[in-house]
PAFINU-928190 format. One line per 4 residues: number of its first residue (from 1); their letters; for each residue x, y, z of N, C-alpha, C, O. Coordinates in Angstrom, 2 decimals, decimal comma. Each point is the difference from the previous one (the first is absolute). Layout:
REM residues N
NUM) A) X:Y:Z:X:Y:Z:X:Y:Z:X:Y:Z  ...
***
This chain:
REM residues 106
1) XXXX) 6,86:-21,95:24,18:-1,41:0,25:-0,20:-0,23:0,58:-1,39:0,68:0,95:-0,41  -1,63:-1,51:-0,31:-0,29:0,46:-1,36:-0,70:1,35:0,03:-0,77:0,31:0,91  1,06:0,48:-1,94:-0,66:1,31:-0,11:-1,47:-0,21:-0,35:-0,34:-0,99:-0,64  -0,54:1,92:1,05:-1,42:-0,16:-0,32:-0,25:0,11:-1,51:0,74:0,66:-0,72
5) XXXX) -1,79:-1,32:0,29:-0,37:0,01:-1,41:-0,98:1,14:-0,26:-0,99:0,16:0,71  1,28:0,62:-1,75:-0,90:1,06:-0,45:-0,56:-0,45:-1,34:0,75:-0,43:-0,88  -2,06:0,53:0,71:-0,63:-0,34:-1,27:-0,68:1,25:-0,54:-0,87:0,58:0,65  1,27:-0,17:-1,84:-0,64:1,12:-0,67:-0,89:-0,60:-1,08:0,47:-0,71:-0,89
9) XXXX) -1,75:0,99:0,98:-0,98:-0,58:-0,91:-0,62:1,10:-0,86:-0,38:1,06:0,51  0,28:-1,31:-1,80:-0,61:0,96:-0,91:-0,72:-0,74:-1,13:0,35:-1,14:-0,33  -1,34:1,80:-0,23:-0,69:-0,58:-1,15:0,74:0,35:-1,29:-0,34:-0,51:-1,07  1,37:1,37:1,17:0,75:0,43:-1,19:1,50:-0,13:0,26:0,66:0,99:0,33
13) XXXX) -0,14:-2,20:-0,47:1,43:-0,26:0,18:0,61:-0,25:-1,38:-0,48:-0,85:-0,75  1,53:1,59:0,43:0,68:-0,16:-1,29:1,04:-1,10:0,17:1,00:0,18:0,69  -1,24:-1,31:-1,34:0,90:-1,15:0,10:-0,14:-0,87:-1,23:-1,10:-0,21:-0,52  2,22:-0,31:0,06:0,04:-0,90:-1,16:-0,68:0,61:-1,22:-0,71:-0,69:-0,73
17) XXXX) 0,93:1,97:0,52:-0,54:0,67:-1,18:-1,51:0,21:0,02:-0,60:0,28:-1,04  -0,01:-0,40:2,20:-1,45:0,17:0,10:-0,35:0,75:1,29:0,84:0,16:0,88  -2,07:0,29:-0,80:-0,50:0,63:1,22:-1,08:-0,92:0,53:-1,02:-0,24:-0,65  1,24:-0,27:1,87:-0,96:-0,95:0,56:-0,02:0,10:1,52:0,94:0,52:0,59
21) XXXX) -2,00:-1,00:0,05:-0,06:0,00:1,46:1,08:-0,93:0,57:0,23:-1,09:-0,51  0,42:1,54:1,59:1,04:-0,83:0,62:0,28:0,50:1,41:-0,46:1,07:0,42  1,22:-1,88:0,31:0,45:0,34:1,35:1,51:-0,15:0,02:0,53:-1,06:-0,33  0,18:2,12:0,71:1,45:-0,01:0,05:0,43:-0,29:1,43:-0,35:0,74:0,91
25) XXXX) 1,10:-1,82:-0,72:0,47:-0,40:1,33:1,41:0,57:0,20:0,92:-0,30:-0,77  -0,77:1,12:1,82:1,28:0,68:0,26:0,44:-0,33:1,42:-0,77:0,12:0,96  2,03:-0,54:-0,84:0,57:-0,26:1,32:1,29:0,83:0,09:0,91:-0,16:-0,81  -0,86:1,04:1,80:1,15:0,90:0,10:-0,02:0,97:-1,17:-0,97:0,73:-0,18
29) XXXX) 2,05:-0,73:-0,60:0,08:0,89:-1,16:-0,07:-0,77:-1,31:0,35:0,53:-1,05  -0,79:-1,78:1,11:-0,02:-0,83:-1,20:-1,39:-0,54:-0,32:-0,79:-0,34:0,89  0,51:0,29:-2,18:-1,23:-0,62:-0,45:0,23:-1,51:0,00:0,89:-0,49:-0,70  -1,68:-0,23:1,47:0,13:-1,47:0,03:-0,68:-0,63:-1,21:0,55:-0,90:-0,63
33) XXXX) -1,74:1,39:0,31:-0,73:-0,53:-1,15:-1,19:0,88:-0,31:-0,43:0,81:0,82  -0,09:-0,98:-2,02:-1,24:0,65:-0,41:-1,02:-1,13:-0,12:0,17:-0,91:-0,82  -1,21:0,98:1,63:-0,99:-1,08:0,09:-1,34:0,45:-0,56:-0,18:1,15:-0,40  -0,75:-2,09:0,38:-1,36:0,31:-0,43:-0,63:1,02:0,94:0,29:0,03:1,19
37) XXXX) -1,16:0,80:-1,75:-0,75:0,97:0,80:-0,79:-0,77:1,06:-0,68:-0,97:-0,32  0,77:1,40:1,55:-0,71:-0,68:1,08:0,85:-1,02:0,73:-0,45:-0,55:1,01  1,67:0,27:-1,49:0,89:-0,95:0,67:0,73:0,76:1,12:1,10:0,50:-0,19  -1,74:-0,44:1,36:0,56:0,72:1,15:0,18:-1,01:1,14:-0,99:-0,46:0,58
41) XXXX) 2,23:0,12:-0,26:0,23:-0,95:1,09:-0,45:0,56:1,34:0,00:1,22:0,21  -0,39:-2,10:0,70:-0,40:0,41:1,35:1,17:0,72:0,67:1,15:-0,45:-0,09  -1,44:1,55:0,76:1,02:0,75:0,72:0,73:1,05:-0,82:0,76:0,79:0,56  -0,98:-0,77:-1,87:0,67:0,99:-0,85:-0,68:1,35:0,15:-1,21:0,08:0,23
45) XXXX) 2,00:0,99:-0,35:-0,57:1,35:0,00:-0,47:0,28:-1,43:0,78:-0,13:-0,94  -2,04:0,51:0,79:-0,58:0,22:-1,32:-0,16:1,48:-0,30:-0,54:0,75:0,81  1,01:-0,35:-1,98:-0,23:1,35:-0,54:-0,79:-0,20:-1,29:0,59:-0,31:-1,04  -1,89:0,48:1,08:-0,83:-0,12:-1,19:-0,11:1,38:-0,63:-0,62:0,90:0,57
49) XXXX) 1,22:-0,73:-1,74:0,01:1,31:-0,65:-1,07:0,12:-1,08:-0,02:0,96:-0,77  -0,88:-1,94:0,73:-1,15:0,07:-0,90:0,38:0,03:-1,47:0,61:-0,94:-0,51  -0,99:2,03:-0,17:0,24:0,15:-1,43:1,30:0,72:-0,33:0,29:0,21:-1,18  0,50:0,17:2,18:1,26:0,68:-0,29:0,95:-0,95:-0,73:0,08:-1,19:0,34
53) XXXX) 0,64:1,70:-1,32:0,94:-0,83:-0,76:1,26:-0,26:0,83:0,53:0,91:0,64  -0,08:-2,15:-0,67:1,21:-0,40:0,72:0,93:-0,66:-1,00:-0,43:-0,85:-0,79  1,71:1,23:0,83:1,01:-0,58:-0,89:1,10:-0,60:0,86:0,96:0,71:0,33  -1,05:-1,99:0,04:0,99:-0,59:0,88:1,40:0,04:-0,62:0,19:-0,34:-1,17
57) XXXX) 0,78:0,76:1,97:1,39:0,02:-0,45:0,43:1,27:-0,70:1,18:0,15:-0,29  -2,10:0,76:0,00:0,35:1,25:-0,67:0,47:1,00:1,05:-0,66:0,19:1,03  1,79:0,45:-1,29:0,57:0,99:0,92:-0,14:1,38:-0,61:0,29:0,18:-1,18  -0,73:0,78:1,97:-0,09:1,39:-0,47:1,41:0,59:0,05:0,51:0,26:1,09
61) XXXX) 0,14:-0,03:-2,25:1,38:0,48:0,01:0,16:1,38:0,63:1,08:0,32:0,51  -2,12:0,50:-0,53:0,11:1,33:0,60:0,17:-0,10:1,51:0,77:0,75:0,59  -1,49:-1,67:0,03:0,10:-0,17:1,44:1,35:-0,57:0,36:0,64:0,46:0,94  -0,19:-1,47:-1,69:1,28:-0,63:0,30:1,14:1,01:-0,10:0,87:0,04:0,88
65) XXXX) -0,85:0,77:-1,92:1,07:0,98:-0,16:-0,02:1,02:1,12:1,05:0,35:0,53  -2,21:0,12:-0,17:-0,10:1,03:1,04:0,52:-0,51:1,33:0,55:0,78:0,79  -0,70:-2,07:-0,52:0,48:-0,56:1,26:1,51:0,10:0,15:0,51:0,13:1,11  0,22:-0,18:-2,24:1,46:-0,02:0,06:0,65:1,35:-0,33:1,22:0,10:-0,03
69) XXXX) -2,04:0,91:-0,21:0,55:1,31:-0,33:0,47:0,72:1,26:-0,63:-0,11:1,06  1,71:0,83:-1,18:0,47:0,82:1,11:-0,81:1,31:0,00:-0,73:0,29:-0,95  0,86:0,46:2,01:-0,71:1,29:0,08:0,44:0,90:-1,16:-0,83:0,72:-0,56  2,11:-0,75:0,21:0,52:0,83:-1,09:-0,64:-0,44:-1,33:-0,39:0,84:-0,81
73) XXXX) 0,29:-2,18:0,59:-0,63:-0,50:-1,22:-1,46:0,43:-0,10:-0,47:0,40:-1,06  -0,25:-0,49:2,20:-1,42:0,40:0,00:-0,15:1,47:-0,30:-0,90:0,40:-0,74  1,78:0,44:1,31:-0,05:1,44:-0,25:0,29:0,30:-1,46:-0,66:0,84:-0,61  1,65:-1,52:0,04:0,36:0,22:-1,40:-1,16:-0,42:-0,91:-0,33:0,70:-0,96
77) XXXX) -0,28:-1,84:1,26:-1,12:-0,47:-0,80:-1,17:0,97:0,08:-0,63:0,31:-1,01  0,33:0,18:2,22:-1,10:0,96:0,18:0,29:1,28:-0,78:-0,91:0,58:-0,59  2,17:-0,13:0,59:0,36:1,21:-0,73:-0,17:-0,20:-1,50:-0,48:0,90:-0,70  0,86:-2,07:0,18:-0,16:-0,26:-1,43:-1,46:-0,05:-0,38:-0,39:0,50:-1,06
81) XXXX) -0,43:-1,10:1,91:-1,44:-0,07:-0,29:-0,59:1,40:-0,02:-0,80:0,32:-0,88  1,19:0,52:1,84:-0,50:1,37:0,04:0,46:0,79:-1,23:-0,78:0,74:-0,59  2,04:-0,91:0,21:0,53:0,70:-1,17:-0,75:-0,43:-1,26:-0,36:0,85:-0,82  0,11:-2,14:0,67:-0,76:-0,47:-1,16:-1,41:0,56:-0,02:-0,52:0,32:-1,06
85) XXXX) -0,08:-0,20:2,23:-1,36:0,52:0,08:-0,05:1,46:-0,46:-1,01:0,45:-0,54  2,09:0,28:0,75:0,04:1,41:-0,41:0,26:0,17:-1,48:-0,40:1,00:-0,59  1,07:-1,98:-0,04:0,32:0,11:-1,41:-1,23:-0,28:-0,84:-0,79:-0,89:0,33  0,62:1,63:-1,40:-1,17:-0,25:-0,86:0,16:-1,32:-0,76:1,12:-0,39:-0,34
89) XXXX) -2,22:-0,26:0,10:0,03:-1,24:-0,77:0,13:0,33:-1,48:-0,15:1,15:-0,39  0,44:-2,16:-0,42:0,09:0,22:-1,45:-1,34:0,50:-0,55:-0,02:0,83:-0,92  -1,07:-1,32:1,45:-1,32:0,45:-0,45:-0,18:1,49:0,28:-0,52:0,74:-0,84  0,95:-0,31:2,03:-0,11:1,42:0,34:0,90:0,85:-0,89:-0,40:1,08:-0,42
93) XXXX) 1,61:-1,56:0,13:0,91:0,75:-0,87:-0,56:0,12:-1,41:0,08:1,07:-0,61  -0,66:-2,14:0,09:-0,60:0,04:-1,34:-1,18:0,98:-0,03:-0,18:0,73:-0,98  -0,61:-0,72:2,04:-1,15:0,91:0,05:0,47:1,45:0,02:-0,57:0,86:-0,67  1,63:-0,58:1,44:0,55:1,37:0,04:0,51:0,41:-1,38:-0,26:1,10:-0,46
97) XXXX) 0,99:-2,01:-0,17:0,59:0,30:-1,31:-1,12:0,26:-1,02:0,11:0,90:-0,83  -1,17:-1,67:0,90:-1,13:0,17:-0,93:-0,71:1,32:0,24:-0,54:0,59:-0,93  0,52:-0,12:2,17:-0,70:1,24:0,33:0,81:1,23:-0,33:-0,56:1,09:-0,14  1,87:-1,22:0,01:0,86:1,16:-0,26:-0,09:0,38:-1,50:-0,05:-0,88:-0,86
101) XXXX) 0,05:2,17:0,59:0,03:0,39:-1,41:1,37:-0,36:-0,61:1,03:0,04:0,67  -1,06:-0,39:-1,90:1,26:-0,39:-0,66:0,97:1,19:-0,02:-0,41:1,14:-0,20  1,67:-1,44:0,41:1,01:1,05:-0,07:0,16:0,45:-1,45:0,10:-0,82:-0,91  -0,09:2,12:0,72:0,11:0,53:-1,35:1,35:0,63:-0,19:0,54:0,65:0,89
105) XX) 0,00:-0,86:-2,05:1,28:0,63:-0,32:-0,24:1,47:-0,28:-0,96:0,34:-0,69  1,79:0,51:1,20:-0,15:1,44:-0,19:0,87:0,48:-1,12:0,00:1,19:-0,32
***
């Protein structure tokens, strides 16, 4: 039995170096084709996303990496993010340096 067809339709699909209205036909986990806007076969499940931008075939690398991380990797990544958040940025360091009186030789 064939998997059901999902059609995602948008007025802003990024394809072939342009942004244009289109309908993306998806069966299972694969894109079968990108068709004209409004090309919805009978029986297909339609997701009309209106003006939202759709980029067929683009994968969010952050999501993909997170799926394969172990609990230890996630904890380490969270710790590094927190540590970075606590460290001052270069802009903050320059502002502090500019606000400090110059060191004078005694």
